[in-house]
C-alpha positions in Angstrom: -17.4 21.5 -19.5 -17.7 17.8 -20.0 -15.7 15.6 -17.5 -12.6 14.0 -19.2 -12.4 10.2 -19.3 -9.5 8.4 -17.8 -6.5 9.0 -20.0 -3.2 7.3 -20.4 -1.6 10.4 -18.8 -3.8 10.0 -15.7 -3.1 6.4 -15.2 0.7 7.0 -15.6 0.7 9.9 -13.2 -1.0 8.0 -10.4 1.0 4.8 -11.0 4.3 6.7 -10.7 3.3 7.8 -7.2 2.3 4.3 -6.2 5.0 2.0 -7.6 4.2 -1.6 -8.5 4.5 -4.8 -6.5 3.1 -7.9 -8.3 2.5 -10.0 -5.2 0.7 -9.2 -2.0 2.8 -7.3 0.6 2.2 -5.3 3.8 2.1 -1.6 3.4 3.6 0.9 5.9 0.5 0.4 8.1 0.6 -3.4 7.9 -2.4 -3.6 5.4 -2.3 -6.4 2.8 -1.7 -4.6 -0.5 -1.0 -5.5 -4.1 -0.2 -4.0 -7.5 -0.5 -0.2 -7.5 -1.6 0.1 -3.9 -4.8 -2.0 -4.2 -6.2 -3.4 -0.9 -9.1 -5.8 -0.5 -11.2 -2.9 0.8 -11.2 -1.4 -2.7 -13.2 -4.3 -4.1 -10.5 -6.6 -5.4 -9.3 -9.4 -3.1 -5.5 -9.1 -2.8 -4.8 -12.2 -0.7 -4.9 -14.3 -3.9 -1.5 -12.8 -4.8 0.3 -14.0 -1.6 3.4 -15.9 -3.0 1.6 -15.8 -6.4 2.8 -12.8 -8.4 0.4 -11.5 -11.1 1.4 -10.2 -14.5 2.1 -6.5 -15.0 -0.9 -6.5 -17.5 -3.2 -7.9 -14.8 -2.1 -5.3 -12.3 -2.8 -2.5 -14.8 -6.2 -3.9 -15.8 -7.4 -4.1 -12.2 -5.9 -0.6 -11.4 -7.7 0.9 -14.4 -10.9 -0.9 -13.6 -10.9 0.3 -10.0 -10.1 3.9 -10.9 -12.8 4.0 -13.5 -15.6 2.1 -11.7 -15.1 3.1 -8.0 -12.8 6.1 -7.6 -13.8 8.2 -10.6 -17.5 8.3 -9.7 -16.7 9.2 -6.1 -14.4 12.1 -7.3 -17.0 13.4 -9.7 -19.7 13.3 -7.0 -17.4 15.1 -4.6 -17.0 17.9 -7.1 -20.7 18.1 -7.6 -20.7 18.0 -11.4 -18.2 20.9 -11.7 -16.0 20.7 -14.8 -12.4 19.7 -13.9 -9.4 19.9 -16.2 -7.5 16.7 -16.9 -4.8 17.8 -14.4 -7.4 18.6 -11.7 -9.2 15.3 -12.2 -5.9 13.4 -12.1 -4.7 15.1 -8.9 -8.1 14.5 -7.2 -8.1 10.8 -8.3 -4.6 10.3 -7.1 -5.5 11.9 -3.7 -8.6 9.8 -3.4 -6.8 6.6 -4.6 -4.3 7.1 -1.8 -6.6 8.4 1.0 -10.2 7.3 0.1 -11.2 10.6 1.6 -12.2 12.8 -1.4 -15.8 13.2 0.1 -14.6 14.6 3.4 -11.5 16.5 2.5 -11.6 20.2 3.5 -9.5 21.2 0.5 -12.3 20.0 -1.8 -14.9 22.0 0.2 -12.8 25.1 0.1 -12.2 24.7 -3.6 -16.0 24.4 -4.3 -16.6 27.6 -2.3 -14.1 29.4 -4.5 -11.6 29.7 -1.7 -8.6 28.6 -3.8 -5.9 29.8 -1.4 -7.5 27.9 1.5 -7.9 24.8 -0.7 -4.2 25.0 -1.7 -3.2 25.2 2.0 -5.7 22.5 3.2 -4.4 20.0 0.6 -1.4 19.5 2.9 -3.5 18.5 5.8 -3.3 14.9 4.5 0.4 14.0 5.1 0.3 10.9 7.3 2.4 8.9 7.1 5.2 11.4 6.6 6.6 9.6 3.6 3.5 10.8 1.7 4.5 14.5 1.8 6.3 14.4 -1.6 3.3 12.8 -3.2 0.9 15.3 -1.7 3.0 18.2 -2.9 3.0 16.8 -6.4 -0.7 16.2 -6.4 -1.3 19.8 -5.2 1.0 21.2 -7.9 -0.9 19.2 -10.5 -4.3 20.3 -9.2 -3.5 24.0 -8.8 -0.7 24.6 -11.2 -1.0 21.9 -13.9 2.5 20.5 -13.2 2.7 16.8 -14.3 5.4 14.5 -13.1 4.5 11.1 -14.7 6.6 10.0 -17.6 5.6 6.4 -18.1 8.4 5.1 -15.9 7.4 3.5 -12.6 9.3 1.7 -9.9 8.6 -2.0 -9.7 9.7 -4.1 -6.7 10.3 -7.6 -7.7 10.7 -9.3 -4.3 8.6 -9.6 -1.1 9.8 -11.2 2.0 8.3 -14.7 2.4 7.3 -14.4 6.1 7.2 -10.7 6.7 5.5 -9.8 3.3 7.6 -6.7 3.3 8.8 -5.4 0.0 12.5 -5.9 -0.5 13.4 -2.4 -1.4 16.7 -3.3 -3.0 14.8 -5.2 -5.7 13.5 -1.9 -7.1 14.0 -1.2 -10.8 12.4 1.2 -13.3 10.1 0.0 -16.1 8.1 1.7 -18.8 4.4 0.8 -18.7 3.1 3.0 -21.4 2.3 0.2 -23.9 0.5 -1.8 -21.2 -1.5 1.2 -20.0 -2.6 1.9 -23.6 -3.7 -1.7 -24.1 -5.7 -1.7 -20.8 -7.5 1.5 -21.8 -8.3 0.2 -25.2 -9.7 -3.0 -23.7 -11.8 -1.0 -21.2 -13.2 1.0 -24.1 -13.9 -2.1 -26.1 -11.5 -1.3 -28.8 
């Protein structure tokens, strides 16, 4: 089975778990973060967006680029060339985007050994901080049961505190990013 390429559905699913903040903020662990959960460690310097919000299109382009060039190859390597369905690939990418740990996760090792029940159970070993539990359950349901949750609507937070760099949660609103995701994928494919 040939590995699927990044799809619109994949980008939307992961983006829904992340939410979007167009300027640099501090995440729950105090790490400078931007866009769809991008940190400088990922290969894109996020300090440039302190007090300088990017466009939605720019955030999506960087997000797609990082998924395709950094995270997708690492996920494919972790699964040792094994064919994954679109749902399995998306769930694994979402997990890796959030944890950076696809290469050392026990659930992947169990899955590769054919120990599906152990893999299902081990997926929930990655629930720190606690607010991530809902996401992890959704990723597990996608990987093992094919249950998608993304619908193209994401939460965007329009404001970040000037000094604290904490998102102002009351600034949240829902937006549809399907057109922007389609455009980013077309650009990445040279269309």
